[in-house]
N, CA, C and O atoms as a GROMACS GRO file, in nm:
protein
  328
    1MET      N    1  11.807  10.453  11.104
    1MET     CA    2  11.789  10.419  11.243
    1MET      C    3  11.697  10.296  11.251
    1MET      O    4  11.588  10.295  11.195
    2THR      N    5  11.742  10.196  11.320
    2THR     CA    6  11.664  10.075  11.337
    2THR      C    7  11.596  10.078  11.474
    2THR      O    8  11.658  10.105  11.577
    3ILE      N    9  11.467  10.050  11.473
    3ILE     CA   10  11.389  10.050  11.597
    3ILE      C   11  11.356   9.905  11.630
    3ILE      O   12  11.308   9.830  11.545
    4SER      N   13  11.381   9.867  11.753
    4SER     CA   14  11.350   9.730  11.793
    4SER      C   15  11.199   9.714  11.810
    4SER      O   16  11.126   9.811  11.827
    5GLN      N   17  11.154   9.591  11.804
    5GLN     CA   18  11.012   9.561  11.822
    5GLN      C   19  10.965   9.604  11.961
    5GLN      O   20  10.852   9.650  11.978
    6LYS      N   21  11.053   9.590  12.060
    6LYS     CA   22  11.019   9.629  12.196
    6LYS      C   23  10.995   9.780  12.205
    6LYS      O   24  10.899   9.824  12.267
    7GLU      N   25  11.084   9.858  12.142
    7GLU     CA   26  11.069  10.004  12.142
    7GLU      C   27  10.943  10.046  12.066
    7GLU      O   28  10.870  10.136  12.109
    8LEU      N   29  10.919   9.981  11.956
    8LEU     CA   30  10.801  10.012  11.875
    8LEU      C   31  10.673   9.984  11.953
    8LEU      O   32  10.580  10.065  11.952
    9LYS      N   33  10.667   9.869  12.020
    9LYS     CA   34  10.548   9.835  12.098
    9LYS      C   35  10.528   9.933  12.213
    9LYS      O   36  10.415   9.972  12.243
   10LYS      N   37  10.636   9.972  12.276
   10LYS     CA   38  10.626  10.067  12.387
   10LYS      C   39  10.569  10.200  12.339
   10LYS      O   40  10.482  10.258  12.404
   11SER      N   41  10.619  10.249  12.227
   11SER     CA   42  10.568  10.375  12.171
   11SER      C   43  10.422  10.363  12.130
   11SER      O   44  10.342  10.452  12.158
   12LYS      N   45  10.389  10.252  12.064
   12LYS     CA   46  10.251  10.232  12.019
   12LYS      C   47  10.156  10.227  12.138
   12LYS      O   48  10.050  10.290  12.136
   13ASP      N   49  10.194  10.153  12.242
   13ASP     CA   50  10.108  10.143  12.361
   13ASP      C   51  10.085  10.280  12.424
   13ASP      O   52   9.974  10.312  12.466
   14LEU      N   53  10.190  10.360  12.432
   14LEU     CA   54  10.177  10.494  12.491
   14LEU      C   55  10.084  10.581  12.406
   14LEU      O   56   9.998  10.650  12.460
   15VAL      N   57  10.102  10.578  12.274
   15VAL     CA   58  10.017  10.658  12.185
   15VAL      C   59   9.872  10.612  12.196
   15VAL      O   60   9.782  10.694  12.202
   16GLU      N   61   9.850  10.480  12.200
   16GLU     CA   62   9.713  10.428  12.214
   16GLU      C   63   9.647  10.479  12.342
   16GLU      O   64   9.531  10.520  12.341
   17LYS      N   65   9.721  10.477  12.451
   17LYS     CA   66   9.667  10.523  12.579
   17LYS      C   67   9.636  10.672  12.577
   17LYS      O   68   9.531  10.716  12.625
   18LEU      N   69   9.727  10.750  12.521
   18LEU     CA   70   9.705  10.894  12.512
   18LEU      C   71   9.584  10.927  12.424
   18LEU      O   72   9.504  11.014  12.458
   19LEU      N   73   9.571  10.856  12.314
   19LEU     CA   74   9.457  10.878  12.226
   19LEU      C   75   9.327  10.840  12.296
   19LEU      O   76   9.227  10.911  12.286
   20ARG      N   77   9.329  10.728  12.367
   20ARG     CA   78   9.210  10.682  12.439
   20ARG      C   79   9.165  10.786  12.542
   20ARG      O   80   9.046  10.811  12.558
   21VAL      N   81   9.263  10.845  12.612
   21VAL     CA   82   9.232  10.949  12.712
   21VAL      C   83   9.161  11.066  12.645
   21VAL      O   84   9.072  11.128  12.704
   22ASN      N   85   9.200  11.096  12.522
   22ASN     CA   86   9.141  11.207  12.447
   22ASN      C   87   9.017  11.166  12.368
   22ASN      O   88   8.963  11.246  12.292
   23GLY      N   89   8.974  11.041  12.385
   23GLY     CA   90   8.853  10.994  12.317
   23GLY      C   91   8.873  10.956  12.172
   23GLY      O   92   8.777  10.953  12.095
   24ASN      N   93   8.997  10.927  12.133
   24ASN     CA   94   9.026  10.889  11.994
   24ASN      C   95   9.069  10.743  11.988
   24ASN      O   96   9.107  10.684  12.089
   25LYS      N   97   9.062  10.688  11.868
   25LYS     CA   98   9.101  10.548  11.847
   25LYS      C   99   9.230  10.542  11.766
   25LYS      O  100   9.252  10.621  11.674
   26TYR      N  101   9.315  10.448  11.802
   26TYR     CA  102   9.446  10.436  11.739
   26TYR      C  103   9.435  10.415  11.588
   26TYR      O  104   9.505  10.482  11.512
   27ASN      N  105   9.349  10.324  11.544
   27ASN     CA  106   9.338  10.296  11.401
   27ASN      C  107   9.290  10.417  11.323
   27ASN      O  108   9.335  10.441  11.210
   28ASP      N  109   9.198  10.495  11.381
   28ASP     CA  110   9.152  10.618  11.314
   28ASP      C  111   9.268  10.716  11.302
   28ASP      O  112   9.287  10.778  11.197
   29TRP      N  113   9.346  10.731  11.410
   29TRP     CA  114   9.460  10.821  11.409
   29TRP      C  115   9.566  10.775  11.309
   29TRP      O  116   9.622  10.856  11.235
   30LEU      N  117   9.592  10.645  11.307
   30LEU     CA  118   9.693  10.590  11.216
   30LEU      C  119   9.652  10.612  11.071
   30LEU      O  120   9.734  10.648  10.987
   31HIS      N  121   9.524  10.590  11.041
   31HIS     CA  122   9.474  10.613  10.906
   31HIS      C  123   9.492  10.760  10.867
   31HIS      O  124   9.530  10.792  10.754
   32GLN      N  125   9.465  10.848  10.961
   32GLN     CA  126   9.482  10.992  10.938
   32GLN      C  127   9.629  11.026  10.910
   32GLN      O  128   9.659  11.109  10.825
   33GLN      N  129   9.720  10.961  10.982
   33GLN     CA  130   9.863  10.982  10.959
   33GLN      C  131   9.903  10.935  10.819
   33GLN      O  132   9.981  11.002  10.751
   34HIS      N  133   9.850  10.821  10.777
   34HIS     CA  134   9.879  10.770  10.642
   34HIS      C  135   9.830  10.868  10.536
   34HIS      O  136   9.902  10.898  10.441
   35GLN      N  137   9.707  10.917  10.553
   35GLN     CA  138   9.650  11.011  10.457
   35GLN      C  139   9.734  11.138  10.450
   35GLN      O  140   9.758  11.191  10.341
   36GLN      N  141   9.776  11.187  10.564
   36GLN     CA  142   9.858  11.308  10.569
   36GLN      C  143   9.990  11.287  10.496
   36GLN      O  144  10.036  11.374  10.422
   37PHE      N  145  10.053  11.172  10.517
   37PHE     CA  146  10.180  11.141  10.453
   37PHE      C  147  10.163  11.134  10.301
   37PHE      O  148  10.246  11.185  10.226
   38ILE      N  149  10.054  11.072  10.257
   38ILE     CA  150  10.026  11.063  10.113
   38ILE      C  151  10.007  11.203  10.055
   38ILE      O  152  10.062  11.234   9.950
   39GLU      N  153   9.930  11.286  10.123
   39GLU     CA  154   9.906  11.423  10.076
   39GLU      C  155  10.037  11.502  10.070
   39GLU      O  156  10.059  11.577   9.975
   40GLU      N  157  10.122  11.487  10.171
   40GLU     CA  158  10.249  11.559  10.173
   40GLU      C  159  10.342  11.515  10.062
   40GLU      O  160  10.430  11.590  10.020
   41ASN      N  161  10.325  11.393  10.014
   41ASN     CA  162  10.411  11.338   9.910
   41ASN      C  163  10.340  11.327   9.775
   41ASN      O  164  10.383  11.252   9.688
   42GLN      N  165  10.231  11.400   9.760
   42GLN     CA  166  10.152  11.394   9.638
   42GLN      C  167  10.234  11.430   9.514
   42GLN      O  168  10.218  11.368   9.409
   43ASP      N  169  10.322  11.530   9.525
   43ASP     CA  170  10.405  11.567   9.410
   43ASP      C  171  10.494  11.451   9.365
   43ASP      O  172  10.507  11.426   9.246
   44LEU      N  173  10.553  11.382   9.460
   44LEU     CA  174  10.638  11.268   9.428
   44LEU      C  175  10.556  11.157   9.362
   44LEU      O  176  10.601  11.096   9.265
   45ILE      N  177  10.438  11.132   9.414
   45ILE     CA  178  10.350  11.029   9.357
   45ILE      C  179  10.314  11.064   9.213
   45ILE      O  180  10.319  10.978   9.125
   46LEU      N  181  10.278  11.190   9.190
   46LEU     CA  182  10.242  11.234   9.054
   46LEU      C  183  10.361  11.226   8.960
   46LEU      O  184  10.346  11.187   8.844
   47GLN      N  185  10.480  11.261   9.007
   47GLN     CA  186  10.600  11.250   8.924
   47GLN      C  187  10.627  11.105   8.886
   47GLN      O  188  10.660  11.075   8.772
   48ALA      N  189  10.611  11.016   8.983
   48ALA     CA  190  10.635  10.874   8.956
   48ALA      C  191  10.533  10.820   8.856
   48ALA      O  192  10.568  10.744   8.766
   49LEU      N  193  10.408  10.861   8.872
   49LEU     CA  194  10.305  10.816   8.778
   49LEU      C  195  10.330  10.873   8.638
   49LEU      O  196  10.311  10.803   8.539
   50SER      N  197  10.372  10.997   8.632
   50SER     CA  198  10.404  11.059   8.502
   50SER      C  199  10.521  10.987   8.437
   50SER      O  200  10.518  10.960   8.317
   51ALA      N  201  10.623  10.956   8.513
   51ALA     CA  202  10.738  10.885   8.460
   51ALA      C  203  10.697  10.747   8.411
   51ALA      O  204  10.742  10.701   8.306
   52PHE      N  205  10.612  10.681   8.487
   52PHE     CA  206  10.566  10.547   8.448
   52PHE      C  207  10.485  10.554   8.319
   52PHE      O  208  10.508  10.474   8.228
   53THR      N  209  10.392  10.646   8.310
   53THR     CA  210  10.310  10.655   8.189
   53THR      C  211  10.393  10.705   8.072
   53THR      O  212  10.368  10.665   7.959
   54GLY      N  213  10.491  10.790   8.096
   54GLY     CA  214  10.581  10.834   7.990
   54GLY      C  215  10.663  10.719   7.937
   54GLY      O  216  10.681  10.706   7.816
   55GLN      N  217  10.713  10.636   8.025
   55GLN     CA  218  10.790  10.518   7.987
   55GLN      C  219  10.702  10.421   7.911
   55GLN      O  220  10.744  10.363   7.811
   56GLU      N  221  10.580  10.404   7.957
   56GLU     CA  222  10.487  10.313   7.892
   56GLU      C  223  10.455  10.361   7.751
   56GLU      O  224  10.445  10.280   7.659
   57GLU      N  225  10.439  10.494   7.733
   57GLU     CA  226  10.410  10.549   7.602
   57GLU      C  227  10.525  10.525   7.507
   57GLU      O  228  10.502  10.496   7.389
   58GLU      N  229  10.650  10.537   7.554
   58GLU     CA  230  10.766  10.512   7.470
   58GLU      C  231  10.770  10.367   7.424
   58GLU      O  232  10.802  10.339   7.309
   59GLU      N  233  10.737  10.274   7.514
   59GLU     CA  234  10.734  10.132   7.479
   59GLU      C  235  10.628  10.105   7.374
   59GLU      O  236  10.650  10.026   7.282
   60GLU      N  237  10.513  10.169   7.385
   60GLU     CA  238  10.405  10.148   7.290
   60GLU      C  239  10.444  10.199   7.152
   60GLU      O  240  10.403  10.139   7.052
   61LYS      N  241  10.521  10.306   7.143
   61LYS     CA  242  10.563  10.360   7.015
   61LYS      C  243  10.658  10.264   6.945
   61LYS      O  244  10.649  10.247   6.823
   62SER      N  245  10.749  10.201   7.020
   62SER     CA  246  10.848  10.113   6.961
   62SER      C  247  10.792   9.974   6.931
   62SER      O  248  10.831   9.912   6.832
   63GLU      N  249  10.703   9.924   7.014
   63GLU     CA  250  10.645   9.792   6.996
   63GLU      C  251  10.494   9.800   7.013
   63GLU      O  252  10.445   9.806   7.126
   64PRO      N  253  10.420   9.799   6.903
   64PRO     CA  254  10.273   9.802   6.917
   64PRO      C  255  10.224   9.676   6.989
   64PRO      O  256  10.267   9.564   6.959
   65LYS      N  257  10.134   9.696   7.084
   65LYS     CA  258  10.078   9.584   7.161
   65LYS      C  259   9.927   9.584   7.146
   65LYS      O  260   9.866   9.684   7.107
   66VAL      N  261   9.869   9.470   7.176
   66VAL     CA  262   9.724   9.459   7.175
   66VAL      C  263   9.671   9.539   7.292
   66VAL      O  264   9.717   9.523   7.405
   67ALA      N  265   9.573   9.625   7.266
   67ALA     CA  266   9.518   9.710   7.372
   67ALA      C  267   9.442   9.625   7.472
   67ALA      O  268   9.363   9.538   7.436
   68GLU      N  269   9.469   9.653   7.599
   68GLU     CA  270   9.398   9.585   7.707
   68GLU      C  271   9.323   9.689   7.787
   68GLU      O  272   9.375   9.797   7.815
   69GLN      N  273   9.202   9.657   7.823
   69GLN     CA  274   9.124   9.747   7.906
   69GLN      C  275   9.125   9.695   8.048
   69GLN      O  276   9.100   9.577   8.073
   70VAL      N  277   9.156   9.784   8.139
   70VAL     CA  278   9.157   9.750   8.280
   70VAL      C  279   9.055   9.837   8.350
   70VAL      O  280   9.058   9.960   8.338
   71SER      N  281   8.965   9.773   8.421
   71SER     CA  282   8.864   9.847   8.494
   71SER      C  283   8.914   9.874   8.634
   71SER      O  284   8.946   9.782   8.709
   72VAL      N  285   8.919  10.000   8.669
   72VAL     CA  286   8.963  10.039   8.804
   72VAL      C  287   8.844  10.099   8.876
   72VAL      O  288   8.788  10.200   8.833
   73LYS      N  289   8.806  10.035   8.985
   73LYS     CA  290   8.693  10.081   9.064
   73LYS      C  291   8.746  10.143   9.192
   73LYS      O  292   8.827  10.082   9.262
   74PRO      N  293   8.701  10.263   9.225
   74PRO     CA  294   8.745  10.322   9.351
   74PRO      C  295   8.695  10.239   9.468
   74PRO      O  296   8.581  10.193   9.471
   75GLN      N  297   8.782  10.223   9.564
   75GLN     CA  298   8.745  10.146   9.684
   75GLN      C  299   8.772  10.231   9.806
   75GLN      O  300   8.869  10.307   9.812
   76SER      N  301   8.687  10.217   9.902
   76SER     CA  302   8.712  10.285  10.028
   76SER      C  303   8.782  10.188  10.121
   76SER      O  304   8.763  10.066  10.112
   77ILE      N  305   8.862  10.242  10.208
   77ILE     CA  306   8.934  10.160  10.305
   77ILE      C  307   8.853  10.160  10.433
   77ILE      O  308   8.832  10.264  10.494
   78PRO      N  309   8.807  10.040  10.473
   78PRO     CA  310   8.728  10.036  10.595
   78PRO      C  311   8.812  10.070  10.718
   78PRO      O  312   8.928  10.028  10.729
   79VAL      N  313   8.755  10.144  10.806
   79VAL     CA  314   8.822  10.179  10.931
   79VAL      C  315   8.764  10.090  11.040
   79VAL      O  316   8.643  10.090  11.064
   80THR      N  317   8.852  10.017  11.103
   80THR     CA  318   8.811   9.925  11.209
   80THR      C  319   8.791  10.002  11.338
   80THR      O  320   8.882  10.072  11.383
   81GLN      N  321   8.676   9.990  11.396
   81GLN     CA  322   8.646  10.056  11.523
   81GLN      C  323   8.683   9.962  11.635
   81GLN      O  324   8.639   9.847  11.637
   82ASN      N  325   8.764  10.007  11.729
   82ASN     CA  326   8.803   9.922  11.843
   82ASN      C  327   8.707   9.941  11.957
   82ASN      O  328   8.723   9.878  12.062
   0.00000   0.00000   0.00000
């Protein structure tokens, strides 16, 4: 289903107004929706990561590569207050 920009803006404006009436902010609500979607799809994410690391391990067995260290630092996502 394709949603036009006009329909999307109309829905967003209505949700923003309803949230404002209830004392909530759209960006906070949207972030919460994203987090919920990620949590609901956590199994899929883990399967994809497992498949990726499994594939990577197979490549390493067939072709030895120079080890690279990658530093991953956890980052928080700032929430913009309107």
